[in-house]
All heavy atoms as an XYZ file, in Angstrom:
886
protein
N     107.794     96.309     93.211
C     106.474     95.645     92.971
C     106.210     95.573     91.565
O     106.470     96.443     90.771
C     105.534     96.651     93.743
C     104.125     96.042     94.048
S     104.497     94.819     95.400
C     103.029     93.999     95.348
N     105.543     94.525     91.315
C     105.147     94.320     89.824
C     103.872     95.078     89.533
O     102.741     94.905     90.082
C     104.861     92.761     89.646
C     106.048     91.815     89.803
C     105.558     90.438     89.659
C     107.082     92.208     88.813
N     104.008     96.050     88.652
C     102.913     97.009     88.338
C     101.713     96.137     87.672
O     100.628     96.512     87.932
C     103.387     98.064     87.397
C     104.303     99.039     88.084
O     104.361     99.118     89.355
N     105.115     99.771     87.386
N     102.098     95.171     86.895
C     101.079     94.404     86.165
C     100.286     93.632     87.175
O      98.975     93.599     87.057
C     101.753     93.543     85.123
N     100.835     93.030     88.183
C     100.139     92.343     89.243
C      99.217     93.210     89.983
O      98.099     92.867     90.334
C     101.157     91.589     90.059
C     100.491     90.691     91.228
C      99.604     89.673     90.638
C     101.593     90.088     91.984
N      99.745     94.336     90.315
C      98.894     95.431     91.037
C      97.745     95.810     90.300
O      96.551     95.894     90.725
C      99.770     96.607     91.404
O     100.938     96.144     92.127
C      99.054     97.614     92.210
N      97.972     96.070     88.951
C      96.828     96.406     88.083
C      95.780     95.282     87.986
O      94.629     95.478     88.027
C      97.384     96.831     86.764
C      96.335     97.159     85.717
C      95.596     98.489     86.133
C      96.901     97.339     84.318
N      96.222     94.070     87.698
C      95.379     92.954     87.561
C      94.501     92.691     88.806
O      93.318     92.520     88.757
C      96.059     91.715     87.146
C      95.276     90.439     87.260
C      96.671     91.863     85.692
N      95.268     92.775     89.954
C      94.472     92.637     91.252
C      93.494     93.736     91.497
O      92.366     93.434     91.887
C      95.473     92.567     92.392
O      96.584     91.559     92.187
C      94.875     92.234     93.764
N      93.824     94.965     91.162
C      92.894     95.982     91.351
C      91.640     95.897     90.482
O      90.492     96.150     90.817
N      91.876     95.637     89.209
C      90.788     95.353     88.182
C      89.935     94.292     88.672
O      88.707     94.300     88.518
C      91.302     95.258     86.778
C      90.256     94.869     85.759
C      91.964     96.580     86.370
N      90.512     93.157     89.027
C      89.783     91.963     89.462
C      88.924     92.315     90.656
O      87.798     91.863     90.703
C      90.661     90.783     89.749
N      89.381     93.119     91.530
C      88.776     93.481     92.760
C      87.506     94.401     92.388
O      86.466     94.241     92.847
C      89.630     94.331     93.641
N      87.731     95.293     91.392
C      86.617     96.115     90.968
C      85.543     95.282     90.201
O      84.304     95.550     90.368
C      87.095     97.269     90.087
C      87.924     98.375     90.744
C      88.381     99.334     89.765
C      86.993     99.115     91.818
N      85.934     94.385     89.486
C      85.022     93.510     88.789
C      84.145     92.555     89.854
O      82.921     92.487     89.704
C      85.628     92.512     87.805
C      86.226     93.125     86.576
C      87.114     92.097     85.809
C      85.157     93.807     85.702
N      84.872     92.177     90.853
C      84.128     91.454     91.943
C      83.100     92.355     92.601
O      82.056     92.027     92.889
C      85.073     90.934     92.917
C      84.584     90.287     94.170
C      83.896     88.951     93.797
C      85.724     90.038     95.244
N      83.559     93.623     92.837
C      82.660     94.577     93.491
C      81.428     94.910     92.688
O      80.418     94.961     93.217
C      83.481     95.879     93.806
N      81.658     95.013     91.384
C      80.548     95.296     90.448
C      79.517     94.084     90.422
O      78.356     94.252     90.382
C      81.081     95.601     89.076
N      80.186     92.888     90.444
C      79.302     91.663     90.427
C      78.522     91.548     91.548
O      77.240     91.241     91.617
C      80.258     90.534     90.142
C      79.636     89.119     89.922
C      78.399     88.950     89.354
C      80.202     87.913     90.149
N      78.143     87.609     89.311
C      79.243     86.950     89.731
C      81.408     87.424     90.595
C      79.461     85.608     89.840
C      81.647     86.103     90.687
C      80.656     85.216     90.214
N      79.177     91.656     92.722
C      78.415     91.620     94.060
C      77.430     92.777     94.211
O      76.420     92.688     94.752
C      79.417     91.477     95.254
S      80.423     90.045     95.197
N      77.870     93.941     93.697
C      76.963     95.087     93.817
C      75.681     94.836     92.971
O      74.597     95.323     93.372
N      75.887     94.148     91.778
C      74.712     93.894     90.891
C      73.787     92.918     91.664
O      72.571     93.040     91.581
C      75.270     93.293     89.672
C      74.157     92.823     88.665
C      73.795     91.618     88.358
C      73.233     93.745     88.028
N      72.705     91.579     87.497
C      72.290     92.910     87.236
C      72.999     95.095     87.942
C      71.262     93.413     86.424
C      71.954     95.566     87.219
C      71.203     94.789     86.443
N      74.379     91.978     92.342
C      73.530     90.939     93.084
C      72.817     91.743     94.223
O      71.629     91.411     94.502
C      74.389     89.848     93.738
N      73.425     92.728     94.810
C      72.769     93.388     95.946
C      71.583     94.276     95.286
O      70.534     94.318     95.855
C      73.785     94.307     96.709
N      71.786     94.852     94.106
C      70.847     95.642     93.505
C      69.599     94.760     93.136
O      68.435     95.248     93.275
C      71.377     96.187     92.227
C      70.415     96.968     91.281
C      69.963     98.223     91.765
C      69.902     96.351     90.218
C      68.967     98.880     90.971
C      68.995     97.054     89.429
C      68.542     98.269     89.816
O      67.682     98.933     88.996
N      69.918     93.519     92.845
C      68.821     92.533     92.538
C      68.275     91.883     93.758
O      67.461     90.982     93.587
C      69.289     91.534     91.509
C      69.618     92.221     90.155
C      70.178     91.233     89.049
N      69.571     90.018     89.077
C      70.112     88.872     88.708
N      71.385     88.895     88.414
N      69.490     87.709     88.757
N      68.568     92.361     94.887
C      68.170     91.859     96.217
C      68.492     90.424     96.395
O      67.659     89.584     96.843
C      66.684     92.112     96.311
C      66.238     92.044     97.791
O      67.051     92.331     98.648
O      65.002     91.766     97.992
N      69.777     89.998     96.093
C      70.230     88.672     96.205
C      71.358     88.626     97.186
O      72.132     89.450     97.229
C      70.633     88.111     94.939
C      69.662     87.983     93.808
C      70.176     87.542     92.506
O      71.375     87.486     92.264
N      69.342     87.079     91.608
N      71.477     87.462     97.988
C      72.652     87.250     98.870
C      73.812     86.760     98.004
O      73.698     86.505     96.859
C      72.190     86.241     99.819
C      71.116     85.405     99.054
C      70.468     86.335     98.065
N      74.986     86.774     98.741
C      76.148     86.142     97.964
C      75.864     84.684     97.723
O      75.300     83.955     98.560
C      77.323     86.316     98.906
O      77.194     85.920    100.182
C      77.847     87.817     98.785
N      76.285     84.220     96.624
C      76.099     82.797     96.283
C      77.456     82.217     96.087
O      78.462     82.791     96.203
C      75.234     82.726     95.006
C      73.866     83.392     95.231
C      72.956     83.044     94.074
C      71.536     83.611     94.543
N      70.714     83.842     93.459
N      77.463     80.814     95.813
C      78.757     80.048     95.637
C      79.534     80.740     94.581
O      80.783     80.815     94.728
C      78.367     78.664     95.306
C      77.784     77.910     96.442
O      77.825     78.346     97.616
O      77.211     76.801     96.161
N      78.969     81.203     93.449
C      79.820     81.892     92.397
C      80.524     82.970     92.923
O      81.632     83.313     92.479
C      78.968     82.148     91.208
C      78.367     80.906     90.541
C      77.104     80.463     90.524
C      79.146     80.001     89.777
N      76.945     79.302     89.789
C      78.257     78.993     89.330
C      80.465     79.904     89.417
C      78.647     77.893     88.574
C      80.796     78.802     88.730
C      79.938     77.897     88.280
N      79.904     83.877     93.823
C      80.541     85.025     94.338
C      81.760     84.619     95.166
O      82.744     85.247     95.107
C      79.552     85.817     95.225
C      78.408     86.365     94.368
N      77.044     86.001     94.544
C      78.448     87.305     93.295
C      76.352     86.746     93.690
N      77.133     87.508     92.941
N      81.603     83.520     95.968
C      82.726     83.102     96.712
C      83.825     82.486     95.917
O      84.979     82.565     96.285
C      82.201     82.020     97.757
C      81.355     82.644     98.903
C      79.924     82.445     98.797
C      81.873     83.410     99.860
C      79.202     83.073     99.847
C      81.156     83.998    100.798
C      79.752     83.818    100.817
N      83.567     81.921     94.743
C      84.628     81.463     93.807
C      85.379     82.719     93.314
O      86.558     82.745     93.270
C      84.065     80.599     92.652
C      83.516     79.300     93.260
C      85.051     80.477     91.670
C      82.733     78.564     92.224
N      84.577     83.826     93.030
C      85.278     85.111     92.574
C      86.108     85.635     93.666
O      87.182     86.159     93.328
N      85.595     85.605     94.927
C      86.383     86.075     96.064
C      87.663     85.223     96.257
O      88.692     85.817     96.493
C      85.505     86.089     97.357
C      84.464     87.238     97.403
S      83.692     87.277     98.918
C      82.099     86.647     98.537
N      87.580     83.998     95.971
C      88.736     83.129     96.078
C      89.801     83.466     95.054
O      90.985     83.573     95.375
C      88.334     81.670     96.030
N      89.278     83.779     93.875
C      90.273     84.142     92.802
C      90.913     85.425     93.122
O      92.197     85.601     93.031
C      89.488     84.214     91.397
C      90.462     84.853     90.308
C      89.018     82.854     91.000
N      90.289     86.482     93.566
C      90.786     87.787     93.913
C      91.736     87.602     95.058
O      92.805     88.138     95.166
C      89.616     88.802     94.229
C      90.197     90.009     94.719
C      88.827     89.019     92.921
N      91.372     86.731     96.032
C      92.203     86.537     97.294
C      93.478     85.835     96.834
O      94.572     86.124     97.426
C      91.410     85.667     98.277
O      90.434     86.334     98.781
N      93.424     84.961     95.896
C      94.626     84.288     95.356
C      95.568     85.285     94.746
O      96.753     85.356     94.945
C      94.255     83.162     94.375
C      95.450     82.427     93.769
C      96.225     81.648     94.833
C      94.931     81.465     92.695
N      95.017     86.232     94.005
C      95.867     87.326     93.450
C      96.538     88.123     94.619
O      97.675     88.526     94.476
C      95.063     88.279     92.552
C      94.500     87.627     91.197
C      93.616     88.579     90.515
C      95.765     87.351     90.373
N      95.703     88.353     95.656
C      96.293     89.125     96.779
C      97.402     88.354     97.465
O      98.402     88.943     97.935
C      95.246     89.467     97.762
N      97.293     87.049     97.548
C      98.295     86.165     98.148
C      99.522     86.231     97.313
O     100.696     86.320     97.834
C      97.745     84.725     98.408
C      98.926     83.814     98.643
C      96.734     84.622     99.398
N      99.365     86.148     96.035
C     100.511     86.199     95.055
C     101.286     87.446     95.251
O     102.519     87.595     95.368
C     100.101     85.946     93.636
C      99.616     84.508     93.423
C     101.261     86.301     92.640
C      98.911     84.178     92.156
N     100.492     88.606     95.404
C     101.084     89.870     95.513
C     101.843     89.982     96.895
O     102.936     90.612     96.955
C      99.983     90.957     95.455
C     100.563     92.363     95.537
C      99.484     93.455     95.394
O      98.473     93.280     96.010
N      99.763     94.433     94.651
N     101.270     89.443     97.938
C     101.923     89.329     99.285
C     103.287     88.669     99.203
O     104.258     89.140     99.719
C     101.032     88.687    100.285
C     101.622     88.458    101.630
C     101.704     89.918    102.374
C     100.676     87.562    102.446
N     103.279     87.548     98.552
C     104.430     86.740     98.373
C     105.510     87.520     97.501
O     106.657     87.620     97.916
C     104.253     85.377     97.722
C     105.532     84.614     97.343
C     103.401     84.516     98.705
N     105.106     88.115     96.414
C     106.016     88.910     95.561
C     106.627     90.109     96.349
O     107.809     90.408     96.309
C     105.345     89.339     94.246
C     106.105     90.432     93.543
C     105.014     88.170     93.394
N     105.734     90.715     97.138
C     106.208     91.937     97.885
C     107.178     91.519     98.980
O     108.227     92.188     99.153
N     106.904     90.466     99.668
C     107.921     89.918    100.669
C     109.221     89.532    100.063
O     110.352     89.796    100.492
C     107.293     88.871    101.444
C     106.147     89.473    102.339
C     108.261     88.209    102.439
C     105.377     88.421    103.075
N     109.138     88.855     98.855
C     110.289     88.374     98.139
C     111.125     89.621     97.671
O     112.351     89.678     97.824
C     110.006     87.472     97.034
C     111.214     87.253     96.075
C     109.563     86.168     97.507
N     110.525     90.662     97.209
C     111.219     91.794     96.829
C     111.849     92.481     98.069
O     113.020     93.067     97.864
C     110.337     92.741     96.017
C     110.048     92.297     94.633
C     109.214     93.245     93.846
O     108.281     93.914     94.363
N     109.497     93.372     92.527
N     111.183     92.593     99.057
C     111.860     93.086    100.262
C     113.001     92.287    100.643
O     114.040     92.884    101.183
C     110.759     93.237    101.427
C     109.701     94.257    101.278
C     108.651     94.234    102.364
C     110.267     95.665    101.158
N     112.915     91.005    100.702
C     113.989     90.096    101.171
C     115.098     90.184    100.165
O     116.340     90.073    100.660
C     113.542     88.695    101.120
N     115.026     90.562     98.929
C     116.099     90.816     98.008
C     116.734     92.194     98.133
O     117.740     92.473     97.447
C     115.548     90.622     96.527
C     115.250     89.314     96.144
C     114.904     89.167     94.704
N     114.729     90.349     93.946
C     114.117     90.383     92.851
N     113.545     89.321     92.352
N     113.986     91.477     92.184
N     116.246     92.991     98.991
C     116.932     94.250     99.354
C     116.211     95.474     98.663
O     116.623     96.586     98.843
N     115.234     95.226     97.898
C     114.385     96.341     97.324
C     113.651     97.105     98.420
O     113.168     96.402     99.311
C     113.588     95.888     96.132
C     114.311     95.214     95.028
C     113.373     94.822     93.972
O     112.434     95.498     93.636
O     113.669     93.733     93.381
N     113.531     98.371     98.214
C     112.929     99.209     99.284
C     111.855    100.102     98.721
O     111.940    100.732     97.757
C     113.859    100.188    100.062
C     114.993     99.376    100.708
C     114.454     98.740    102.005
C     115.621     98.009    102.616
N     115.094     97.095    103.599
N     110.599    100.042     99.316
C     109.624    101.028     98.901
C     109.909    102.453     99.148
O     110.662    102.752    100.196
C     108.315    100.563     99.590
C     108.849     99.799    100.803
C     110.128     99.340    100.409
N     109.423    103.452     98.400
C     109.789    104.775     98.605
C     109.257    105.364     99.928
O     109.978    106.144    100.567
C     109.151    105.597     97.493
C     109.891    105.516     96.157
O     111.047    104.809     96.175
O     109.491    106.030     95.231
N     108.087    104.930    100.416
C     107.556    105.468    101.633
C     107.729    104.686    102.833
O     107.005    104.883    103.895
C     106.089    105.808    101.244
C     105.794    106.830    100.218
C     104.354    107.067    100.032
O     103.553    106.873    100.858
N     104.121    107.685     98.839
N     108.543    103.719    102.883
C     108.783    102.983    104.110
C     108.327    101.507    103.979
O     107.258    101.201    103.477
N     109.124    100.677    104.621
C     108.915     99.179    104.596
C     107.703     98.887    105.475
O     106.896     98.015    105.067
C     110.203     98.409    104.996
O     111.248     98.808    104.052
C     109.840     96.973    104.950
N     107.567     99.473    106.638
C     106.588     99.134    107.613
C     105.176     99.390    107.097
O     104.275     98.532    107.112
C     106.797     99.863    108.903
C     105.680     99.639    109.918
C     108.112     99.311    109.622
N     105.058    100.511    106.395
C     103.681    100.957    106.004
C     103.399    100.056    104.686
O     102.251     99.640    104.465
C     103.588    102.449    105.624
C     102.117    102.802    105.359
C     104.518    102.806    104.407
C     101.904    104.250    105.455
N     104.433     99.703    103.917
C     104.192     98.810    102.756
C     103.673     97.473    103.218
O     102.739     96.855    102.635
C     105.497     98.721    101.957
C     105.440     97.875    100.807
C     104.686     98.137     99.676
C     106.036     96.516    100.806
C     104.572     97.299     98.545
C     105.895     95.710     99.709
C     105.130     96.091     98.575
N     104.402     96.874    104.187
C     103.944     95.530    104.741
C     102.568     95.583    105.328
O     101.779     94.648    105.147
C     105.049     94.984    105.668
C     104.469     93.770    106.324
C     106.330     94.750    104.985
N     102.218     96.671    105.996
C     100.847     96.884    106.608
C      99.845     96.909    105.507
O      98.869     96.214    105.693
C     100.872     98.112    107.436
N     100.081     97.595    104.431
C      99.111     97.588    103.366
C      99.056     96.307    102.618
O      97.986     95.866    102.112
C      99.505     98.796    102.313
C      98.744    100.081    102.632
C      99.511    100.981    103.533
C      97.667    100.431    102.210
C      99.016    102.177    103.928
C      97.098    101.603    102.460
C      97.707    102.491    103.369
O      97.124    103.750    103.708
N     100.169     95.609    102.441
C     100.121     94.283    101.905
C      99.270     93.355    102.673
O      98.434     92.467    102.122
C     101.681     93.654    101.748
C     102.357     93.947    100.576
C     103.788     93.321    100.747
C     101.769     93.444     99.286
N      99.483     93.314    104.014
C      98.592     92.518    104.934
C      97.174     92.838    104.815
O      96.335     92.016    104.859
C      99.127     92.541    106.303
C     100.524     91.853    106.505
C     101.058     92.094    107.933
C     100.518     90.382    106.210
N      96.876     94.175    104.753
C      95.469     94.614    104.661
C      94.885     94.201    103.295
O      93.729     93.757    103.314
N      95.713     94.224    102.332
C      95.199     93.813    100.972
C      94.934     92.376    100.989
O      93.858     91.894    100.320
C      96.126     94.205     99.802
N      95.709     91.555    101.643
C      95.544     90.172    101.678
C      94.332     89.768    102.446
O      93.707     88.807    102.110
C      96.915     89.515    102.343
C      96.683     88.168    102.819
C      96.547     87.125    102.001
C      96.643     87.955    104.218
C      96.363     85.804    102.441
C      96.441     86.647    104.652
C      96.330     85.609    103.914
N      93.949     90.585    103.550
C      92.873     90.179    104.336
C      91.614     90.717    104.189
O      90.542     90.208    104.514
C      93.274     90.553    105.880
N      91.418     91.789    103.337
C      90.209     92.475    103.173
C      89.045     91.737    102.591
O      87.945     91.584    102.906
C      90.340     93.919    102.597
S      90.721     93.873    100.871
N      89.328     90.997    101.382
C      88.316     90.262    100.731
C      87.911     89.010    101.459
O      86.675     88.674    101.565
C      88.810     89.883     99.278
C      87.810     88.931     98.601
C      88.815     91.165     98.405
N      88.910     88.203    102.065
C      88.386     87.143    102.818
C      87.560     87.514    104.093
O      86.540     86.950    104.413
C      89.653     86.401    103.334
C      90.695     86.771    102.299
C      90.319     88.153    101.804
N      87.920     88.604    104.699
C      87.172     89.253    105.817
C      85.763     89.567    105.360
O      84.788     89.190    106.012
C      87.899     90.327    106.533
N      85.648     90.250    104.221
C      84.333     90.657    103.733
C      83.536     89.325    103.389
O      82.323     89.283    103.534
C      84.441     91.491    102.490
N      84.215     88.349    102.786
C      83.475     87.103    102.514
C      82.932     86.390    103.666
O      81.856     85.874    103.664
N      83.724     86.314    104.795
C      83.203     85.759    106.022
C      82.066     86.471    106.689
O      81.142     85.949    107.129
C      84.267     85.660    106.978
C      85.221     84.433    106.778
C      86.631     84.567    106.557
C      84.762     83.085    106.673
C      87.428     83.540    106.253
C      85.578     81.986    106.441
C      86.897     82.226    106.236
N      82.234     87.926    106.571
C      81.052     88.662    107.054
C      79.857     88.517    106.179
O      78.712     88.551    106.732
C      81.554     90.210    107.052
C      82.573     90.476    108.165
S      83.285     92.175    108.046
C      81.834     93.061    108.210
N      80.054     88.362    104.910
C      78.787     88.109    104.096
C      78.139     86.756    104.299
O      76.963     86.575    104.017
C      79.130     88.261    102.598
O      79.844     87.137    102.108
N      78.945     85.843    104.738
C      78.300     84.441    105.189
C      77.394     84.554    106.330
O      76.345     83.946    106.462
C      79.407     83.460    105.555
C      80.088     82.767    104.384
C      81.225     81.937    104.957
C      79.141     81.946    103.650
N      77.665     85.487    107.313
C      76.805     85.733    108.449
C      75.516     86.533    108.042
O      74.558     86.459    108.957
C      77.583     86.393    109.640
O      77.915     87.682    109.194
N      75.564     87.284    107.059
C      74.384     88.036    106.636
C      73.951     87.556    105.317
O      74.398     87.933    104.202
C      74.839     89.538    106.508
C      73.760     90.480    106.130
C      72.672     90.532    107.213
O      72.981     90.565    108.375
O      71.438     90.441    106.839
N      72.974     86.604    105.303
C      72.499     85.964    104.069
C      71.266     86.754    103.568
O      70.388     86.200    103.127
C      72.104     84.571    104.305
C      73.251     83.676    104.946
C      74.417     83.611    104.038
N      74.080     82.844    102.800
C      74.832     82.791    101.806
N      75.956     83.399    101.761
N      74.439     82.116    100.774
N      71.447     88.065    103.371
C      70.551     88.878    102.621
C      71.297     89.624    101.552
O      72.521     89.411    101.311
C      69.772     89.821    103.598
O      70.718     90.749    104.140
C      69.142     89.106    104.677
N      70.647     90.713    101.068
C      71.306     91.575    100.021
C      72.502     92.296    100.672
O      73.427     92.633    100.034
C      70.420     92.545     99.404
C      69.997     93.561    100.374
C      68.980     94.604     99.869
N      69.545     95.406     98.906
C      69.046     96.380     98.287
N      67.722     96.651     98.575
N      69.598     97.014     97.259
N      72.533     92.408    101.979
C      73.602     93.137    102.693
C      74.829     92.355    102.704
O      75.903     92.836    102.830
C      73.101     93.591    104.003
C      72.056     94.551    103.960
C      70.699     94.440    104.185
C      72.085     95.948    103.403
N      69.986     95.512    103.847
C      70.867     96.503    103.401
C      73.155     96.656    102.976
C      70.565     97.797    102.968
C      72.899     98.019    102.529
C      71.632     98.517    102.504
N      74.767     91.057    102.573
C      75.949     90.240    102.447
C      76.612     90.540    101.120
O      77.925     90.607    101.074
N      75.881     90.736    100.117
C      76.390     91.146     98.763
C      77.104     92.579     98.805
O      78.068     92.780     98.213
C      75.272     91.089     97.694
O      74.964     89.724     97.512
N      76.337     93.348     99.548
C      76.926     94.718     99.715
C      78.275     94.611    100.438
O      79.184     95.327    100.040
C      75.951     95.601    100.492
C      76.518     96.965    100.806
C      74.694     95.872     99.659
N      78.327     93.776    101.498
C      79.510     93.664    102.192
C      80.745     93.188    101.259
O      81.886     93.654    101.377
C      79.357     92.730    103.427
O      78.451     93.241    104.208
C      80.614     92.577    104.219
N      80.408     92.124    100.473
C      81.353     91.592     99.615
C      81.848     92.640     98.515
O      83.020     92.672     98.174
C      80.872     90.385     98.850
N      80.866     93.442     98.040
C      81.108     94.530     97.085
C      82.043     95.535     97.703
O      83.018     96.012     97.057
C      79.901     95.096     96.491
N      81.759     95.858     98.947
C      82.711     96.846     99.673
C      84.051     96.316     99.866
O      85.070     97.104     99.758
C      82.026     97.103    101.025
N      84.201     95.035    100.169
C      85.491     94.435    100.183
C      86.324     94.565     98.934
O      87.519     94.851     98.887
N      85.609     94.454     97.824
C      86.285     94.523     96.517
C      86.795     96.009     96.300
O      87.828     96.256     95.779
N      85.929     96.893     96.642
C      86.279     98.365     96.483
C      87.541     98.752     97.421
O      88.464     99.369     97.028
C      85.011     99.208     96.799
C      85.536    100.692     96.867
C      84.011     99.088     95.740
N      87.425     98.170     98.609
C      88.522     98.464     99.555
C      89.764     97.903     98.995
O      90.897     98.551     99.085
C      88.267     97.886    100.942
C      89.439     97.889    101.837
C      87.103     98.736    101.574
N      89.831     96.692     98.474
C      90.990     96.097     97.872
C      91.486     96.938     96.736
O      92.759     97.209     96.563
C      90.776     94.733     97.451
C      91.976     93.964     96.755
C      93.172     94.009     97.761
C      91.576     92.558     96.338
N      90.655     97.440     95.904
C      91.057     98.271     94.727
C      91.740     99.507     95.263
O      92.744     99.927     94.659
C      89.903     98.579     93.876
N      91.205    100.146     96.319
C      91.828    101.324     96.809
C      93.205    101.013     97.418
O      94.150    101.827     97.262
C      90.872    102.040     97.884
C      91.610    103.100     98.595
C      89.637    102.523     97.173
N      93.273     99.848     98.104
C      94.590     99.427     98.755
C      95.620     99.226     97.596
O      96.827     99.536     97.846
C      94.366     98.212     99.613
C      93.624     98.455    100.863
C      93.379     97.076    101.570
C      94.430     99.404    101.827
N      95.162     98.710     96.426
C      96.068     98.461     95.368
C      96.652     99.799     94.829
O      97.828     99.958     94.559
C      95.379     97.788     94.218
C      95.046     96.337     94.628
C      96.243     95.406     94.953
O      97.266     95.498     94.317
O      96.130     94.762     95.969
N      95.827    100.786     94.695
C      96.368    102.128     94.307
C      97.358    102.608     95.359
O      98.401    103.220     94.964
C      95.083    103.098     94.109
C      95.657    104.542     93.793
C      94.243    102.620     93.037
N      97.050    102.510     96.564
C      97.930    102.956     97.680
C      99.170    102.250     97.634
O     100.311    102.746     97.859
C      97.212    102.881     99.000
C      97.961    103.522    100.119
C      98.105    104.932     99.951
N      98.886    105.505    101.113
C     100.047    106.135    101.057
N     100.464    106.367     99.949
N     100.739    106.476    102.056
N      99.119    100.889     97.454
C     100.417    100.087     97.346
C     101.371    100.554     96.178
O     102.577    100.673     96.341
C     100.070     98.553     97.215
C      99.747     97.844     98.470
C      99.150     96.464     98.070
C     100.976     97.661     99.347
N     100.695    100.819     95.085
C     101.434    101.348     93.928
C     102.151    102.626     94.304
O     103.310    102.850     93.942
C     100.509    101.504     92.765
C     101.167    102.125     91.547
C     101.894    101.356     90.733
C     100.918    103.443     91.286
C     102.536    101.963     89.603
C     101.487    104.013     90.173
C     102.292    103.319     89.265
O     102.925    103.793     88.230
N     101.436    103.527     94.958
C     102.001    104.815     95.367
C     103.031    104.651     96.439
O     104.101    105.275     96.302
C     100.785    105.606     95.989
C     101.286    107.032     96.252
O     101.995    107.673     95.455
O     100.912    107.577     97.376
N     102.891    103.750     97.428
C     103.958    103.519     98.420
C     105.242    102.942     97.831
O     106.308    103.306     98.191
C     103.407    102.508     99.555
C     102.323    103.334    100.295
C     104.488    102.123    100.409
C     101.533    102.244    101.248
N     105.005    102.083     96.854
C     106.238    101.464     96.244
C     107.062    102.462     95.427
O     108.221    102.298     95.298
C     105.865    100.231     95.372
C     107.026     99.430     94.976
C     107.678     99.534     93.740
C     107.811     98.593     95.750
N     108.764     98.702     93.659
C     108.859     98.091     94.928
C     107.747     98.110     97.051
C     109.824     97.254     95.433
C     108.742     97.183     97.458
C     109.699     96.801     96.756
N     106.388    103.467     94.894
C     107.081    104.414     94.187
C     106.628    104.614     92.706
O     107.284    105.190     91.926
N     105.359    104.272     92.575
C     104.770    104.351     91.218
C     104.370    105.693     90.803
O     104.577    106.714     91.350
């Protein structure tokens, strides 16, 4: 796994969480700019998913097992878009809280992916 990509994705997820958390603190719903930020973070997760699958296809193996690694990759890929869709249905400050929670979850998943790969 590319450590730089994992780090960048995790930091971007935390920045998104802070940004959406700030909006929730100010009693604002998620806005278009937040969704653009979620799209950028989701793009990083898609790149990570592709890189992880390519590395597995080349024969590289994670230290803690392939199945759990793929499960965490898929979870990392899905958590921010899922939080984004949930925040669309809740157009209050709680939508921003949901998006912030998605960012925090992604950051935690990135740490776990690093650990599973053997970091």
